[in-house]
N, C-alpha and C positions, 0 to 999 in steps of 0.2 A: 280549509285552505289547501290549494294544491301546490306542490313544490315545483320550483323551476325545471327540476328533472322531469317530472310528470308531464310538464308542458312541452319539453323537448320530444319526449316520447311520442305525444299525441301529434305534434307537428311532423315527426319522422314519418308516422303511419299514414297521414293525411297525404305527405308527398309521394309516399310509395303507391298510395291507391290512385292518384292523380296521373302519376306517370304510366301505371298499369292500364289505365283507362285511356290515355292518349295512345299508347302503344297498341292496345287493342283495336282502337278507331284506325290506326294507320295500318294495321294487318287486315281489316276488314275491307279497306280501301283497295289494298293490292289484291286481296283475294276477289274482289268484284270486277276490278279492271282485267284481270288475268283469267277470269273464267270464262266458259264457253257461250254464255248468253248474259245479255244485259237488257232488262227492260227499260222502258222510256222514263219511268220514275226513278228507277236505280241510275240511270246516265244522269239525270238532272241532280239528285242527291250527291252523287260523285264529283260532279262538276263544281257543285256550291261548296265542296269541301277543298277541292284541289285547285280550281281554275284561278290563275294569277290576276284577274280582275276583281273577283270576290275577294280574294286575300288582300289585295292593295286597298279595296274599300274598308276593309276590317282594320287595316294598318292607319288609315286615316281617322277611323273612329278612335284608336288607341290615342293617336296624335292630339285630336280633340279633347279627349280626357285628361291628357297631359298638361295641354294648356288651361283646361279647368282648375286643375291641381296648382298651376303657376298663378293663376289669377286669384286663387282662395288663399294663396300662402301668405302669412304675415312678415312684414318686414324684419329684418334681423337688426339688433341694436349694434350701435358702434362704440367701441370702447378706445379709450387714448389715454396716454400718460405724457404729461409735460414736464421734462426735467430742468424745470426753472427755479427760482428761489422766491416764493416757497413751492415744493413740489406738488403737483396737482393730478388728480386722477379724475377722468372725466368720462361719461357714458351718456348716449342720446340713442333715442328711438322714435321713429316716426309713429303718430298717433293715427294709424290707418281706418279712421271711421267716418271719412267723408263720404259724400255721395259718389265720389268717383269708384270707391271700392263696390258699392252695391252694382252700379253699371257695368263695372268691370266684370265682376262674377257673373251677372245676368247675361251678358253678351257671351261670355266663355260656355254657360249652360245652354244657351240656344245653339252655339256651335256644335256642341255635342249632339243634340237632337237632330240638327242638320244633317251631320255626318252620318248618323244612324239611317236618316232617311235616304241619303245617297247610297248607303250600304245595300238597303232593301231594294232601292231602284236598279242597283247592279243586279241584284238576285232575279228581279223582274226581267231584266233585259236578257240576262245569260239563260235563264229557263226557256224563253222563247227561242233563242239562237240554238240551244240544245235540241229543243223540239224539232225547229225545222230540219236542222242536220240529221236527226234522227229518221225523220221521213225521207230525207234526200237518200239514206242508205237503204230504205224500204223499197223506194223507187228504182235505185239502182239494181237492187236484187231482183225486183219484178223484170226489169228491162233484160236482165242476164237469162230469166227463165224464158222470156219470149224469144230471144236469140237461140236459146238451146231447142226450143220447140220448131222454130224455122230451121235449125241444123238438122233436126231428126225428119221433118218433112221433106227436106230436100235429099237427105240420105236415102230415104224410101223411094223417094222419085226417081234417084238415080239408079237404085236396085232394080226398080221396075222397068226403067228404059234399057238397062243392060241385058235383061231377059228378053224384052220384046224387041231388042236390035238382033239378036241372035235368030228370033223365028221370023225375022223381016217385017214387023209390024210398025216399027218407026224407023226414020232415017238417022244415019249417023249424026246429023247436025243437032237432032235432038239430045243424043246422049252427050255431046259436047257443050250444049247449052246447060245441060244438068249439071255437070261437072263444074262449069263455071260458076253457076248459082250456089252450088255447095261450097265452093271455095270463099265466096262472099259471106254466106252463112256462117263459115268457120272463123272469118276474120272479125264478123260482128259478135260472135261469142267472145273472142280473145278482148275485143274492144270493151265489151260490155263487162267482162271481169276486171279489167284495169279501173274502169268508172267505179265499179263497186269497192275495189281496194282503196281509191283516193277517197270516196264519201267515208268509208270507214276510218282512214287516216284523219280526215277532218274532224271526225266525232272524236277520235282520240287524242287530238289536240285540244279539244274544247274541255275534254275531262282531264287535262292537265298531265297526259303522259306523252313523253316524245318519242320513246322507243315504240317500234312496230311489233304487234303480236298477231301473228297469223290465226290464233284461235279466237280472236275477238270476234264476236257475232252479236246481233241484235235480235231480240225476240220482240214481235210484233207483227202487224199486218196493215194493209190499207183497206180493210173491209169497211164498206160503208155504214154508217149509222146516223139515221136523220136526227138531227139535233136542231132545237130552237133557243135562243137567248133567253134567259130568264129574267124577264124585265125590260120595259120599254124605254126608260130614260136612263139609257146607257152613259150618255155625257155626264149627267147628274152624279151618277154612280161612279164615273171616273174622277170626277172632281172631288169625291169623298175617299177615294181609294188610292189613287196614283201617288207613290211616295215622292216622285219628283216634284209634283205640285207642293206636297208637304215641305219639302226641303226649301223650295222659293219662298213659301210663307214663312218659315222659320228664318230664313236670312234676311227677308225685309224688316222682320221684327228685331232681329240682331242688328240691322243697320240704324234702325231708329233709336235702339238702346246706345248705339255707338255714338250717334250724334248727341244724345244727352251725356254721354261721358266726355266727349270732346268739349262741350260747354261747361262741364263741372270742373274741368282743368283750371278755370279762373278762380275756384274755390281752392286754395293750395291746402295740402296736407300739413299739419302742424307737427313740430319736431319737439319732443320733451327732452330736456337735458339735465344731467346732475353732475356736479362738480364738488370733488371733496378735497382738502389739503389738511396735513395734520401738524404742520410746524405753526401756523398762526391762524387765527379765526378771521373771518370776514367783518366787515363793518356791522353786520347783525349781530355778532356775537358767537356765530355758528362757525362750526368747521365745514360745513356744506352748504351748498347753494343749488336751486332749482331755477331752469331758464325754459324758455317758450321761445320758438322760433318757426318762422314759416316763409317760404318763397312769395316774393312780390310781383306779381304779373304787371310789369310796367314795361320794359323792353320787349318781350316776347307775349303778346296776348293770344297766343295759340290759334291764330286765325288759319293757318296752314292746317293744323289738326281737324278744325271745324270745317273748312272747304273739302278737305279729303273725306270726311265722315258724310257731308252732304252728297259729294258724288258717289260714295258707295251706296247711298241709300237709295239715289236715283237709278243707279245700275240694277240694284236688287229689285226694285219695282217693275223695271223693264223686262228683265228676266223673268219675273212671275207672269208677266202679260205674254211674253213670248211663249211660256211653256203651257200657259191656258189657251192659248190661240192653236198650238201644236197638238194638244190634247184633244180639243175638239175636232180637229182635222184627222188625226189618228183613229179616233173611234168611227166617225163617219165613213172615212175610206175602208176600214177593217169590216165594218158591218156590209156596206156594199159589196166588196169582195167575197164575204162569205156567202151572201145571197146569190152573187153570180156563179160561184163555185157549185153550190148545193144545187141550183138548177141545171147546171151543165152535168153534174153526176147523175142526176135523176133523169135526164133526158137520155143520155146513154145507156141507163139501166132499163129502159123502156123497151126491152125485146130487141133492141139493135144487135148488140153483141150475140145474142142467140141466132139472129137472122143471117148474120154474117158467117157464122160457124157452120151452119146449116147449107148455106151457098157453097162454102169452100167444099164441104163434104161432096154436094152433088157435083161440082166440077171435078173433083178428083176422080170420083165414080165414072163420070162420062168420058175423062180422059182415058181410063183404063179400058174402056170400051171402044175408044177410038172415034168419039162422037165430037170432041174438041181438040183444039190444038195445045201444045205445051204453053205457049205464051198465054192462053187463058187461065191454065193453072197456076202459073207463075204470078200473073197479076192478082188472081183470087188470094194466094198465101200471103203477098206483100200487103194487100189490103186488109188481109185479117190481123197480119202483125201490127200495122199501123193503127187499126181501132182499138187492138188491146192496150197499145202502148198509150194512145190518147186517153183511153179510160183510166189506166194507172195514173198517168199525169193529171187528169183531173181528180182523182182520188187524193192523191198527193197534194195538190193545191187547195183542196177542200180541207183536209186535216191541218195543213199549214195556216189557212184562213181562221179555223177555229182556235188555235193556240194564239195566231196574232190579234183576233178580237179580245181573247182573254188578257193578253199582255197590254193591249191598249187601255182596256178599262181597269186593269190592275187587280182584278180578282176572276174567280172562276164562275163565268157566266153561263157556263153549260153544264158544270157538274161532271166533267168527263174524268175518267181515272183509267189511265193505260199502262 
């Protein structure tokens, strides 16, 4: 046999271990958030630990478990003393063994399961939002890189025109136009930097950090990888995987149990009572007596409770139907968007960007030889930047469609791990 002191020591050690583990997890979160690099998987993991939506969903699970404890709790006895002649002591307790208790506890248990499904659905939605925002950061970073490349090209053009102006090869208007285009390119760089900081701020907010961290960067790229969904019956797979559908199913069952519970109120809970007096016996010759009482459903037949439960059951079934229709629409539209974006990326990858880069180099070479005008060079550089931006945007939309389809199905149908 263990002594109470030993149990206290063990409990204290367990408390210290749990506190250390929680502190370590918190420190890991802080180090991850303030580090110089965060991958997509790390960002999702951090968001799931600190994002308010997930924390609220977990709090709702805890609340449902508390409701379950309340439903399972046994009623307390009632003690009384009657200071009359003779003096009586009385005690009574409800005998909570009726069908109402079974239905009540069953409904509470289903409520816990439904809340847990809601929490998993919050995780599903948050994971997609973090993924989309993560790729927004990558796109903003690519746009900043393109803006810097254009600035470098305009700077080289301005230097070349300055030299050629001194030798009389180009008019002053060319130099003025080059300076104007360089000013626009410099503004584009500044604007792209602001967009990048804004995207990173949105990601930080999703991760649960309100403060700004200039050292916060993401690790990843928009590089293309050909993917194909694993499985043809994606809608059927979504029906068996989506947690929001599980939640509606559980609430339909919970509402049915609630209807039975409302009907069972017509069968009242009996109350067992015990009375004792010390000065004189009862007519049966004993100094104590037992009694049994119950509520008589006569003035109130609990019609309001039954109507409310029936309305709740109808609402739960309609909610289930709405979720199933939305699920089918989500999967269909996400799959169509994935195929569209994949086709666009593959068309752009089919040598188009290479030909544009070669044409820009040829135009720049011809301009240095005086064969083409400055306007032709500026148009070529602008077209090159637009083509690169379109390609990066297509890559961004492609990866977003990948994770959108995963979110729509409720599982990883591609097997991606970034």
